[in-house]
Backbone of each chain as ProteinMPNN parsed JSONL, in Angstrom:
{"seq_chain_A": "MDWKAIATKVTQLVEEFAPVAETFAGPELTAAIEIGRTVLDLGHKVVDVAGADAATLEAALPALEARVVAMAQEESAALRG", "coords_chain_A": {"N_chain_A": [[95.864, 191.526, 53.496], [97.382, 189.219, 51.643], [96.56, 188.822, 48.796], [97.34, 188.052, 46.439], [99.456, 186.086, 46.775], [98.072, 184.331, 48.003], [96.375, 183.263, 46.015], [98.224, 182.415, 44.307], [99.687, 179.975, 45.744], [97.357, 178.285, 45.974], [96.78, 177.91, 43.394], [98.9, 176.245, 42.868], [99.16, 174.215, 44.152], [96.363, 173.116, 43.122], [97.355, 172.439, 40.353], [99.509, 170.701, 40.961], [97.586, 168.609, 42.128], [95.883, 168.418, 40.131], [96.641, 166.292, 37.718], [96.416, 163.644, 38.912], [93.894, 163.759, 39.979], [92.57, 163.673, 37.515], [93.07, 161.421, 36.923], [91.335, 159.496, 37.363], [89.187, 160.474, 36.064], [86.076, 161.52, 34.762], [83.667, 162.89, 32.575], [82.545, 164.803, 34.256], [83.897, 165.459, 36.373], [86.385, 166.31, 35.032], [85.383, 168.779, 34.059], [84.952, 169.866, 36.202], [87.323, 170.457, 37.282], [88.253, 172.198, 35.296], [86.92, 174.254, 35.974], [87.423, 174.815, 38.46], [89.997, 175.77, 37.819], [89.497, 177.86, 35.907], [88.419, 179.882, 37.788], [90.132, 180.116, 39.693], [92.176, 181.342, 37.662], [90.688, 183.728, 37.264], [90.739, 184.837, 39.817], [93.44, 185.276, 39.863], [93.643, 187.408, 37.822], [91.529, 189.49, 38.579], [93.184, 190.306, 41.129], [95.57, 191.296, 39.516], [94.498, 193.537, 38.446], [93.534, 194.906, 40.288], [95.966, 196.361, 40.803], [96.913, 197.502, 38.892], [98.143, 200.351, 36.601], [95.873, 203.164, 35.459], [96.543, 203.988, 32.623], [97.429, 201.398, 31.793], [95.116, 199.482, 32.193], [93.246, 200.981, 30.394], [94.496, 200.986, 27.945], [94.222, 198.114, 27.714], [91.659, 197.507, 27.307], [90.042, 197.58, 25.064], [90.737, 195.257, 23.396], [90.237, 193.076, 25.473], [87.463, 193.771, 25.78], [86.45, 193.052, 23.309], [87.664, 190.606, 23.078], [85.619, 188.976, 25.068], [83.282, 189.658, 24.145], [83.091, 188.252, 21.81], [83.279, 185.678, 22.725], [81.169, 185.4, 24.09], [79.098, 185.78, 22.043], [79.361, 183.397, 20.837], [79.346, 181.467, 22.725], [76.378, 181.852, 23.05], [74.718, 181.376, 20.593], [75.926, 178.374, 20.555], [74.148, 177.376, 22.567], [71.558, 177.948, 21.833], [71.469, 175.789, 20.341]], "CA_chain_A": [[96.112, 190.226, 53.466], [97.913, 189.135, 50.501], [95.854, 187.737, 48.007], [98.148, 187.194, 45.468], [100.488, 184.988, 47.113], [97.369, 183.043, 48.264], [96.089, 182.776, 44.62], [99.568, 181.456, 43.669], [99.857, 179.039, 46.197], [96.606, 177.73, 45.883], [97.0, 177.538, 42.054], [100.207, 175.792, 42.535], [98.353, 172.813, 44.531], [95.383, 172.39, 42.256], [98.119, 172.14, 39.389], [99.846, 169.273, 41.462], [96.581, 167.502, 42.109], [95.13, 167.97, 39.099], [96.803, 165.325, 37.089], [96.224, 162.902, 39.679], [92.527, 163.649, 40.093], [92.446, 163.51, 36.143], [93.273, 159.857, 36.358], [89.845, 159.331, 37.746], [88.303, 161.598, 35.7], [84.956, 161.319, 33.901], [83.252, 164.589, 31.717], [82.003, 165.745, 35.566], [85.419, 165.543, 37.144], [87.29, 167.197, 34.125], [84.809, 169.906, 34.008], [85.286, 170.49, 37.387], [88.912, 170.61, 37.405], [88.672, 173.034, 34.492], [86.063, 175.449, 36.379], [88.327, 175.326, 39.241], [91.219, 176.938, 36.865], [88.888, 179.131, 35.576], [87.875, 180.873, 38.868], [91.839, 180.92, 40.264], [92.484, 182.248, 36.73], [89.986, 184.781, 37.274], [91.463, 185.327, 41.181], [94.636, 186.426, 39.915], [93.485, 188.949, 37.231], [91.237, 190.341, 39.585], [94.228, 190.747, 42.028], [96.332, 192.388, 39.048], [93.66, 194.836, 38.028], [93.789, 196.092, 41.56], [97.204, 196.966, 41.194], [97.226, 197.879, 37.682], [97.684, 201.459, 36.713], [94.877, 203.475, 34.62], [96.799, 203.699, 31.437], [97.606, 200.248, 31.254], [93.814, 198.975, 32.031], [92.767, 201.671, 29.284], [95.07, 200.375, 26.642], [93.919, 196.884, 27.548], [90.117, 197.119, 27.813], [89.172, 197.042, 23.662], [91.059, 193.639, 23.064], [89.375, 192.452, 26.636], [86.241, 193.617, 25.467], [86.366, 192.285, 22.022], [87.651, 188.97, 23.327], [84.685, 188.51, 25.811], [82.264, 189.809, 23.337], [83.337, 186.99, 20.872], [82.857, 184.486, 23.426], [79.656, 185.559, 24.481], [78.147, 185.487, 21.027], [79.63, 181.901, 20.37], [78.142, 180.416, 23.397], [75.209, 182.321, 23.2], [75.032, 180.501, 19.416], [76.033, 177.108, 20.976], [73.302, 177.289, 23.999], [70.356, 177.686, 21.201], [71.466, 174.635, 19.446]], "C_chain_A": [[96.75, 190.137, 51.762], [97.382, 187.828, 49.458], [96.351, 186.899, 46.797], [99.299, 186.117, 45.716], [99.572, 183.786, 47.599], [96.665, 182.272, 47.358], [97.138, 181.75, 44.084], [99.945, 180.071, 44.265], [98.715, 178.163, 46.04], [96.369, 177.228, 44.094], [98.009, 176.348, 41.689], [99.948, 174.23, 43.343], [97.426, 172.056, 43.862], [96.368, 171.997, 40.697], [98.781, 170.584, 39.749], [99.103, 168.249, 41.352], [95.898, 167.183, 40.876], [95.131, 166.725, 38.278], [96.352, 163.855, 37.713], [94.468, 162.948, 39.46], [91.482, 163.211, 38.762], [92.598, 162.129, 36.06], [91.968, 159.086, 36.41], [88.64, 159.919, 36.781], [87.123, 161.0, 34.921], [84.597, 162.566, 33.417], [83.108, 165.373, 33.43], [83.06, 166.273, 36.298], [86.323, 166.705, 36.339], [86.444, 168.358, 33.987], [84.728, 170.96, 35.395], [86.473, 171.143, 38.048], [88.878, 172.051, 36.687], [87.936, 174.535, 35.226], [87.029, 176.19, 37.443], [89.48, 176.129, 38.915], [91.059, 178.09, 36.601], [88.911, 180.022, 36.61], [89.259, 181.179, 39.678], [92.139, 181.888, 39.077], [92.088, 183.713, 36.98], [90.09, 185.592, 38.904], [92.201, 186.364, 40.629], [94.795, 187.513, 38.83], [92.758, 189.973, 37.629], [92.33, 191.205, 40.533], [95.245, 191.787, 40.987], [95.844, 193.498, 38.443], [93.904, 195.996, 39.424], [94.734, 196.85, 41.535], [97.682, 197.549, 39.977], [97.134, 199.721, 37.606], [96.879, 201.766, 35.635], [95.148, 203.383, 32.94], [96.751, 202.636, 30.872], [96.038, 199.27, 31.438], [93.389, 199.45, 30.716], [93.149, 200.908, 28.465], [94.434, 198.655, 26.484], [92.431, 196.549, 27.057], [89.71, 196.698, 26.289], [89.638, 195.53, 23.446], [90.286, 192.729, 23.898], [87.871, 192.417, 26.037], [85.411, 192.729, 24.112], [86.25, 190.768, 22.382], [86.583, 188.286, 23.866], [83.337, 188.448, 24.872], [81.924, 188.642, 22.24], [82.834, 185.946, 21.48], [81.603, 184.34, 23.818], [78.711, 184.968, 23.505], [78.404, 184.151, 20.74], [79.048, 181.29, 21.361], [77.061, 180.524, 23.628], [74.44, 181.152, 22.039], [74.891, 178.565, 19.747], [74.977, 176.655, 21.864], [72.102, 177.154, 23.017], [70.456, 176.429, 20.333], [71.563, 174.587, 17.902]], "O_chain_A": [[96.509, 190.971, 50.89], [97.615, 186.624, 49.352], [96.07, 185.794, 46.333], [99.877, 185.465, 44.847], [99.954, 182.617, 47.657], [96.326, 181.1, 47.517], [96.96, 180.635, 43.595], [100.406, 179.161, 43.576], [99.102, 176.999, 45.94], [95.783, 176.191, 43.784], [98.021, 175.682, 40.654], [100.601, 173.238, 43.022], [97.402, 170.826, 43.826], [95.851, 171.145, 39.974], [98.633, 169.572, 39.063], [99.42, 167.2, 40.792], [95.437, 166.088, 40.554], [94.1, 166.094, 38.048], [95.954, 162.987, 36.938], [93.917, 162.103, 38.754], [90.348, 162.732, 38.746], [92.215, 161.608, 35.012], [91.632, 158.206, 35.616], [87.427, 159.744, 36.887], [87.31, 159.886, 34.433], [85.278, 163.485, 33.871], [83.617, 166.476, 33.633], [83.087, 167.407, 36.776], [86.824, 167.708, 36.848], [87.214, 169.257, 33.65], [84.546, 172.166, 35.56], [86.59, 171.979, 38.943], [89.361, 173.018, 37.277], [88.373, 175.668, 35.018], [87.372, 177.37, 37.503], [89.889, 177.044, 39.63], [91.772, 179.079, 36.773], [89.48, 181.084, 36.356], [89.476, 182.264, 40.216], [92.341, 183.079, 39.313], [92.853, 184.676, 36.937], [89.613, 186.706, 39.123], [92.052, 187.585, 40.66], [95.715, 188.33, 38.8], [92.998, 191.137, 37.308], [92.342, 192.43, 40.656], [95.67, 192.855, 41.427], [96.571, 194.362, 37.953], [94.235, 197.175, 39.547], [94.671, 197.951, 42.082], [98.793, 198.079, 39.959], [96.343, 200.367, 38.294], [96.896, 200.945, 34.718], [94.352, 202.91, 32.129], [96.26, 202.495, 29.753], [95.951, 198.296, 30.692], [93.142, 198.607, 29.854], [92.369, 200.043, 28.067], [94.236, 198.095, 25.406], [92.114, 195.492, 26.511], [89.114, 195.632, 26.137], [88.769, 194.665, 23.336], [89.713, 191.757, 23.406], [87.211, 191.395, 25.844], [84.356, 192.107, 23.997], [85.336, 189.968, 22.178], [86.349, 187.152, 23.448], [82.539, 187.511, 24.829], [80.808, 188.24, 21.912], [81.988, 185.252, 20.916], [81.008, 183.264, 23.879], [77.86, 184.103, 23.716], [77.399, 183.617, 20.271], [78.163, 180.492, 21.051], [76.456, 179.674, 24.28], [73.732, 180.234, 22.45], [74.059, 177.768, 19.312], [74.873, 175.431, 21.946], [71.445, 176.148, 23.284], [69.491, 176.1, 19.644], [71.543, 173.504, 17.315]]}, "seq_chain_B": "MKRLAIFLPLLLVLPSCAGTINTAGSTAASTADLLGFKIPATLTRTSADEKAITDAWLVFEGFLKIEQQARVSGKLIPGTRKAVTVANAIDRTTAALQAASAARRALSADKYAAAWAQASAAFADAQRALKGQ", "coords_chain_B": {"N_chain_B": [[76.466, 167.209, 38.843], [76.739, 168.543, 41.396], [79.452, 169.072, 41.669], [79.459, 171.001, 40.072], [78.027, 172.76, 41.226], [79.389, 173.313, 43.418], [81.646, 175.077, 42.469], [80.262, 177.114, 41.344], [79.159, 179.028, 43.129], [81.504, 180.602, 43.917], [82.135, 182.338, 41.949], [80.698, 184.307, 42.598], [81.801, 185.142, 45.149], [85.0, 185.843, 44.746], [85.252, 188.505, 43.407], [85.253, 190.16, 46.072], [87.311, 189.398, 47.191], [89.205, 191.283, 46.087], [88.634, 193.505, 47.282], [87.573, 197.192, 48.147], [86.8, 199.044, 45.435], [89.01, 201.907, 44.606], [87.449, 205.327, 44.367], [87.812, 207.462, 43.536], [88.094, 210.866, 42.619], [85.229, 210.759, 41.876], [82.344, 212.166, 42.386], [80.32, 210.836, 44.465], [79.212, 207.586, 45.477], [77.846, 205.376, 43.249], [74.349, 203.611, 43.842], [74.186, 201.784, 42.36], [75.663, 198.892, 41.441], [78.229, 196.257, 40.627], [78.462, 193.171, 41.005], [79.152, 193.581, 43.343], [81.432, 195.593, 42.738], [81.431, 199.052, 43.254], [80.463, 202.009, 41.354], [81.559, 205.269, 40.356], [79.514, 207.884, 40.533], [79.878, 210.246, 39.073], [81.391, 210.536, 36.327], [85.053, 210.446, 35.8], [88.442, 210.622, 33.845], [89.406, 208.235, 36.236], [91.573, 205.758, 37.653], [89.521, 203.825, 39.219], [87.624, 203.706, 37.499], [88.278, 202.398, 35.071], [89.147, 200.237, 36.574], [86.537, 199.168, 37.118], [85.171, 198.69, 34.986], [86.738, 196.981, 33.83], [86.892, 194.442, 35.443], [84.593, 193.817, 35.494], [83.972, 193.035, 32.88], [85.974, 190.974, 33.016], [85.094, 188.915, 35.098], [82.6, 188.348, 33.663], [83.556, 187.04, 31.566], [84.76, 184.781, 32.886], [82.625, 183.917, 34.085], [81.571, 182.832, 31.02], [83.278, 180.929, 30.793], [82.928, 179.031, 32.595], [80.242, 178.15, 32.247], [80.691, 177.452, 29.606], [81.991, 175.097, 30.439], [80.224, 173.712, 31.455], [78.188, 173.26, 29.295], [80.151, 171.657, 27.401], [80.43, 169.561, 29.215], [78.121, 168.341, 28.934], [76.191, 169.05, 30.987], [74.663, 171.195, 30.436], [72.499, 171.344, 28.42], [72.214, 172.017, 24.99], [69.552, 174.111, 23.368], [67.958, 173.165, 25.041], [65.262, 174.644, 27.279], [66.594, 175.551, 29.494], [68.92, 176.094, 28.747], [68.391, 178.129, 26.586], [67.238, 180.017, 28.147], [69.752, 180.578, 29.872], [71.284, 181.578, 27.263], [69.547, 184.012, 26.638], [70.156, 185.602, 28.605], [72.945, 185.898, 28.702], [73.341, 187.42, 26.555], [71.86, 189.585, 26.962], [73.538, 190.286, 28.839], [75.948, 191.112, 27.675], [75.418, 193.244, 25.994], [74.366, 194.866, 27.609], [76.853, 195.251, 29.215], [78.827, 196.166, 27.1], [77.544, 198.622, 26.227], [77.7, 200.043, 28.64], [80.654, 200.526, 28.727], [80.643, 202.052, 26.466], [79.332, 204.024, 27.45], [81.099, 204.912, 29.622], [83.133, 205.506, 27.867], [82.147, 207.758, 26.555], [82.097, 209.562, 28.809], [79.534, 209.684, 29.951], [77.564, 209.684, 33.017], [75.015, 209.17, 33.888], [74.041, 207.248, 31.662], [75.958, 205.595, 31.863], [75.294, 204.192, 34.435], [72.61, 203.509, 34.326], [73.39, 201.225, 32.269], [75.016, 199.65, 33.498], [73.471, 198.757, 35.886], [71.599, 197.304, 34.017], [73.183, 195.509, 33.215], [74.029, 194.139, 35.872], [71.318, 193.123, 36.677], [71.1, 191.311, 34.616], [73.101, 189.899, 34.348], [72.725, 188.382, 36.719], [70.494, 186.933, 36.463], [71.784, 185.411, 34.723], [73.281, 184.078, 36.029], [71.321, 182.547, 37.85], [69.877, 181.078, 36.204], [71.875, 179.4, 35.199], [72.637, 177.834, 37.318], [69.983, 176.583, 37.832], [68.134, 177.68, 39.089]], "CA_chain_B": [[76.15, 168.621, 39.042], [76.904, 168.587, 42.739], [80.612, 169.512, 41.851], [79.458, 172.493, 39.577], [77.296, 173.812, 42.431], [80.466, 173.797, 44.296], [82.401, 175.907, 41.939], [79.394, 178.353, 40.846], [79.3, 180.468, 44.384], [83.238, 181.124, 44.01], [82.501, 183.483, 41.209], [80.022, 185.288, 43.374], [82.641, 185.635, 46.217], [85.662, 186.115, 44.344], [85.424, 189.868, 43.481], [85.17, 190.657, 47.022], [88.752, 189.461, 47.532], [89.997, 192.705, 45.563], [88.925, 194.948, 47.938], [87.028, 198.031, 47.756], [87.769, 199.826, 44.337], [89.046, 203.413, 45.325], [86.284, 206.399, 43.395], [88.624, 208.739, 43.941], [87.579, 211.672, 41.42], [84.303, 210.636, 42.095], [81.899, 213.069, 43.787], [79.467, 210.072, 45.2], [79.098, 206.096, 44.867], [76.328, 204.962, 42.831], [73.902, 202.599, 44.74], [74.466, 200.609, 41.308], [76.841, 197.852, 41.326], [77.837, 195.117, 39.32], [79.052, 192.202, 41.936], [79.989, 194.426, 44.533], [81.938, 197.106, 42.541], [80.565, 200.213, 43.214], [80.832, 202.54, 40.106], [81.34, 206.407, 40.436], [78.112, 208.475, 40.016], [80.233, 211.273, 38.196], [82.404, 209.989, 35.346], [86.295, 211.106, 35.534], [89.157, 209.317, 33.911], [89.62, 207.791, 37.057], [91.832, 204.296, 37.693], [88.519, 203.324, 39.61], [86.528, 203.792, 36.174], [88.965, 201.327, 34.192], [89.199, 198.763, 37.185], [85.7, 198.529, 37.775], [84.732, 197.87, 34.036], [87.679, 195.499, 33.545], [86.599, 193.468, 36.548], [83.075, 193.605, 35.102], [84.251, 191.996, 31.584], [86.88, 189.565, 33.194], [84.056, 188.549, 35.886], [81.778, 188.022, 32.59], [84.395, 185.959, 31.165], [84.945, 183.859, 33.681], [81.277, 183.155, 34.082], [81.239, 182.343, 30.108], [84.067, 179.525, 30.391], [82.209, 178.055, 33.539], [79.257, 177.962, 31.068], [81.248, 176.44, 28.492], [82.087, 173.862, 30.635], [78.875, 172.609, 31.673], [77.76, 172.894, 28.064], [80.691, 170.654, 27.046], [80.386, 168.071, 29.85], [76.701, 167.597, 28.903], [75.352, 169.396, 32.117], [73.562, 171.979, 30.213], [72.04, 170.826, 26.938], [71.798, 173.181, 23.953], [68.279, 173.644, 22.907], [66.691, 173.289, 26.123], [65.037, 175.709, 27.813], [67.277, 176.216, 30.607], [70.048, 176.572, 27.825], [68.252, 179.629, 25.915], [67.283, 181.174, 29.302], [71.13, 181.644, 29.913], [71.643, 182.21, 26.206], [69.207, 185.068, 26.649], [70.647, 186.38, 29.791], [74.254, 185.985, 28.462], [73.231, 188.088, 25.205], [71.788, 190.944, 27.74], [74.802, 190.783, 29.819], [76.556, 191.504, 26.907], [74.668, 194.307, 25.238], [74.459, 196.01, 28.812], [78.318, 195.673, 29.402], [78.849, 197.306, 25.897], [76.255, 200.201, 26.467], [78.29, 200.723, 29.617], [81.656, 200.892, 28.193], [80.398, 203.16, 25.523], [78.958, 205.413, 28.08], [82.221, 205.272, 30.224], [84.082, 206.45, 26.941], [81.807, 209.297, 26.162], [81.812, 209.988, 30.349], [78.134, 210.066, 30.411], [77.716, 209.125, 34.044], [73.617, 208.378, 33.821], [73.853, 206.302, 30.782], [76.738, 204.499, 32.723], [74.771, 203.821, 35.536], [71.723, 202.766, 34.065], [73.484, 200.194, 31.727], [75.398, 198.883, 34.676], [72.242, 198.087, 36.321], [70.831, 196.308, 33.619], [74.355, 194.293, 33.111], [74.147, 193.521, 37.102], [70.402, 192.249, 36.869], [71.015, 190.356, 33.51], [74.327, 188.676, 34.847], [72.18, 187.953, 37.879], [69.67, 185.983, 35.656], [72.352, 184.439, 34.073], [73.709, 182.81, 36.882], [70.582, 181.689, 38.398], [69.613, 180.022, 35.33], [72.895, 178.187, 35.033], [72.394, 176.883, 38.644], [69.038, 175.677, 37.783], [66.989, 178.074, 40.102]], "C_chain_B": [[76.51, 169.586, 40.366], [78.5, 169.678, 42.733], [80.254, 170.756, 41.059], [78.755, 173.249, 40.709], [78.098, 174.046, 43.067], [81.113, 175.135, 43.787], [81.762, 177.157, 41.756], [79.55, 179.152, 41.766], [80.609, 181.174, 44.415], [82.993, 182.443, 43.102], [81.796, 184.623, 41.964], [81.103, 186.026, 44.602], [84.112, 186.297, 45.725], [85.961, 187.796, 44.243], [85.794, 190.61, 44.736], [86.798, 190.34, 47.795], [89.559, 190.773, 47.086], [89.412, 193.481, 46.471], [87.861, 195.823, 47.257], [87.344, 198.532, 46.906], [87.295, 201.387, 44.761], [88.211, 204.253, 44.051], [86.721, 207.126, 43.628], [88.378, 209.741, 42.653], [86.131, 211.603, 41.343], [83.454, 211.673, 42.995], [80.742, 212.353, 45.13], [79.559, 208.557, 44.558], [77.929, 205.922, 44.415], [75.642, 203.698, 43.845], [73.955, 201.314, 43.673], [75.592, 199.958, 41.344], [77.098, 196.749, 40.644], [79.064, 194.058, 40.225], [79.982, 192.614, 42.647], [80.975, 195.147, 43.993], [80.941, 198.034, 42.514], [81.239, 201.069, 42.029], [80.593, 204.608, 40.855], [80.169, 207.071, 39.883], [78.544, 209.686, 39.057], [81.788, 210.527, 37.635], [83.921, 210.788, 35.259], [87.153, 209.715, 34.673], [90.026, 208.74, 35.042], [90.26, 206.106, 36.946], [90.497, 203.437, 37.937], [87.657, 202.985, 38.486], [87.194, 202.545, 35.509], [88.937, 200.16, 35.142], [88.023, 198.409, 37.275], [84.688, 197.608, 36.386], [85.633, 196.739, 33.763], [87.165, 194.478, 34.584], [85.426, 192.87, 35.994], [83.169, 192.691, 34.085], [85.19, 190.568, 31.876], [86.276, 188.34, 34.135], [83.174, 187.743, 34.556], [82.539, 186.884, 32.225], [84.591, 184.547, 31.949], [83.766, 182.968, 34.006], [81.23, 182.156, 32.367], [82.03, 180.85, 29.997], [83.377, 178.572, 31.442], [81.077, 177.399, 32.545], [79.412, 176.867, 30.188], [81.418, 175.127, 29.242], [80.991, 172.958, 31.072], [78.232, 172.545, 30.506], [78.644, 171.398, 27.749], [80.707, 169.215, 27.672], [79.06, 167.533, 30.076], [76.035, 168.003, 30.197], [74.364, 170.594, 31.703], [73.594, 171.619, 28.663], [71.448, 171.837, 26.168], [70.258, 172.933, 23.375], [67.086, 173.67, 23.693], [66.394, 174.31, 26.389], [65.8, 176.455, 28.667], [68.469, 177.021, 30.02], [69.838, 177.931, 27.089], [67.752, 180.569, 27.076], [68.834, 181.814, 29.384], [71.81, 182.173, 28.844], [70.97, 183.762, 26.504], [69.952, 186.021, 27.726], [72.477, 186.98, 29.325], [74.139, 187.633, 27.15], [72.379, 189.45, 26.051], [72.748, 191.528, 28.192], [75.638, 191.727, 29.061], [76.349, 192.83, 26.29], [74.833, 195.435, 26.497], [75.976, 196.418, 29.036], [78.545, 196.469, 28.28], [78.391, 198.414, 25.803], [77.075, 200.914, 27.729], [79.594, 201.113, 29.433], [81.903, 201.737, 27.336], [80.311, 204.482, 26.482], [80.318, 205.773, 28.777], [83.059, 206.193, 29.071], [83.54, 208.009, 26.68], [81.475, 209.856, 27.609], [80.412, 210.425, 30.534], [77.544, 209.204, 31.512], [76.131, 208.285, 33.926], [73.697, 207.211, 32.853], [74.811, 204.891, 31.559], [75.863, 203.648, 33.535], [73.461, 202.969, 35.406], [71.9, 201.262, 33.164], [74.397, 199.266, 32.704], [74.551, 198.487, 35.538], [71.727, 197.145, 35.681], [71.788, 195.226, 33.422], [74.12, 193.413, 34.282], [72.938, 192.439, 37.141], [70.562, 191.068, 35.491], [72.174, 189.077, 33.778], [73.657, 187.729, 35.976], [71.157, 186.874, 37.451], [70.549, 184.863, 35.252], [73.176, 183.205, 34.91], [72.613, 182.32, 37.746], [70.146, 180.722, 37.473], [70.564, 178.926, 35.032], [72.871, 177.258, 36.181], [71.056, 176.746, 38.621], [67.868, 176.247, 38.341], [65.994, 179.082, 39.039]], "O_chain_B": [[76.563, 170.814, 40.439], [78.699, 170.661, 43.446], [80.874, 171.737, 41.47], [79.078, 174.409, 40.966], [77.941, 175.131, 43.627], [81.144, 176.142, 44.493], [82.381, 178.208, 41.92], [80.123, 180.191, 41.439], [80.719, 182.284, 44.934], [83.539, 183.502, 43.413], [82.261, 185.763, 41.956], [81.134, 187.231, 44.854], [84.425, 187.322, 46.33], [86.831, 188.301, 44.952], [86.541, 191.584, 44.647], [87.271, 190.967, 48.743], [90.49, 191.202, 47.766], [89.943, 194.585, 46.359], [87.312, 195.527, 46.196], [88.525, 198.836, 47.079], [86.224, 201.922, 45.05], [88.327, 203.858, 42.891], [85.975, 207.943, 44.167], [88.526, 209.181, 41.567], [85.662, 212.505, 40.648], [83.803, 211.975, 44.136], [80.402, 212.871, 46.193], [79.899, 208.342, 43.394], [76.943, 206.262, 45.069], [76.366, 202.954, 44.507], [73.811, 200.138, 44.006], [76.622, 200.627, 41.259], [76.175, 196.222, 40.022], [80.282, 194.182, 40.1], [81.171, 192.302, 42.72], [81.703, 195.534, 44.908], [79.855, 197.943, 41.941], [82.42, 200.877, 41.742], [79.701, 205.012, 41.6], [79.844, 206.792, 38.729], [77.692, 210.138, 38.292], [82.804, 210.16, 38.225], [83.909, 211.821, 34.59], [86.891, 208.512, 34.683], [91.248, 208.722, 34.9], [89.63, 205.266, 36.304], [90.226, 202.512, 37.171], [86.97, 201.966, 38.555], [86.443, 201.572, 35.444], [88.714, 199.061, 34.635], [87.95, 197.21, 37.546], [83.962, 196.616, 36.451], [85.195, 195.623, 33.484], [87.127, 193.373, 34.043], [85.221, 191.657, 35.984], [82.59, 191.61, 34.19], [85.175, 189.503, 31.259], [86.677, 187.176, 34.095], [83.16, 186.512, 34.562], [82.16, 185.767, 32.578], [84.533, 183.424, 31.447], [83.775, 181.748, 34.163], [80.917, 180.966, 32.404], [81.62, 179.881, 29.358], [83.266, 177.379, 31.157], [81.13, 176.228, 32.167], [78.754, 175.846, 29.986], [81.011, 174.093, 28.711], [80.946, 171.729, 31.025], [77.469, 171.579, 30.52], [78.114, 170.288, 27.803], [80.885, 168.133, 27.114], [78.725, 166.689, 30.907], [75.19, 167.185, 30.563], [73.436, 170.947, 32.43], [74.573, 171.637, 27.916], [70.431, 172.453, 26.485], [69.833, 171.836, 23.011], [65.911, 173.951, 23.459], [67.064, 175.221, 25.902], [65.801, 177.685, 28.712], [68.938, 178.084, 30.426], [70.748, 178.747, 26.938], [67.852, 181.79, 26.955], [69.172, 182.969, 29.125], [72.713, 182.995, 29.0], [71.761, 184.699, 26.604], [70.239, 187.186, 27.449], [73.015, 188.062, 29.558], [74.88, 188.616, 27.127], [72.436, 190.469, 25.363], [73.02, 192.728, 28.155], [76.016, 192.82, 29.481], [77.368, 193.497, 26.114], [75.302, 196.567, 26.38], [76.353, 197.589, 29.052], [78.445, 197.672, 28.519], [79.016, 199.263, 25.167], [77.118, 202.14, 27.836], [79.853, 202.173, 30.002], [83.011, 202.256, 27.199], [80.915, 205.551, 26.39], [80.735, 206.912, 28.563], [83.527, 207.309, 29.295], [84.181, 209.058, 26.619], [80.538, 210.654, 27.64], [80.133, 211.423, 31.197], [77.049, 208.121, 31.202], [76.043, 207.058, 33.883], [73.381, 206.12, 33.328], [74.495, 203.714, 31.733], [75.739, 202.449, 33.286], [73.202, 201.994, 36.112], [71.058, 200.364, 33.181], [74.36, 198.052, 32.501], [75.035, 197.549, 36.172], [71.334, 196.143, 36.277], [71.373, 194.067, 33.437], [73.994, 192.201, 34.112], [73.127, 191.265, 37.458], [70.021, 189.969, 35.607], [72.144, 187.871, 33.531], [73.974, 186.549, 36.126], [71.038, 185.903, 38.198], [70.259, 183.671, 35.357], [73.523, 182.055, 34.643], [73.043, 181.5, 38.558], [70.019, 179.557, 37.85], [70.233, 177.79, 34.693], [73.06, 176.049, 36.045], [70.705, 176.793, 39.8], [66.769, 175.7, 38.259], [64.964, 179.602, 39.468]]}, "name": "protein", "num_of_chains": 2, "seq": "MDWKAIATKVTQLVEEFAPVAETFAGPELTAAIEIGRTVLDLGHKVVDVAGADAATLEAALPALEARVVAMAQEESAALRGMKRLAIFLPLLLVLPSCAGTINTAGSTAASTADLLGFKIPATLTRTSADEKAITDAWLVFEGFLKIEQQARVSGKLIPGTRKAVTVANAIDRTTAALQAASAARRALSADKYAAAWAQASAAFADAQRALKGQ"}
């Protein structure tokens, strides 16, 4: 199954319908749309990783790790209030 | 909250879309896994190692973005018991993934498997806490 093609098509659909949905948006709907985009973006990235070569992934890992650790620290602090 | 509940399970489903990670170069697959990605029992510089740890960081980043939306939209209120529980699980997941990354770089299979198991447990806790279970 071509997951990349499926993810691309679903992303296109979400991007087409999101502006319409956001017309009626409260905070919950906006959050739900953003979560949907996040999940789709993650789907694209996971598919990309599956097709990537080791050297490319190895080179990108330090930046990825630093970015996620920084976000985790920020979110942890924000959640503690 | 119902809408958030619809999307959260997707995080659990997505990794399976990528199929099984090829663990070529490994002698056996560990029973420890994170979100369905099997890790090699013996570490070598294989593509599978990079893919497994990269996927783990990406999935954790996706979780953080969803948690952030829950916080910004007012569904997860900072300072509450639930929020602190999520924060604690985020800290434990971060530390365990960092330990797994360090063990991978050092080619230490035992430490990698232990850290991976800790990350898996902590991440499961974070998901349960965010979903209010």
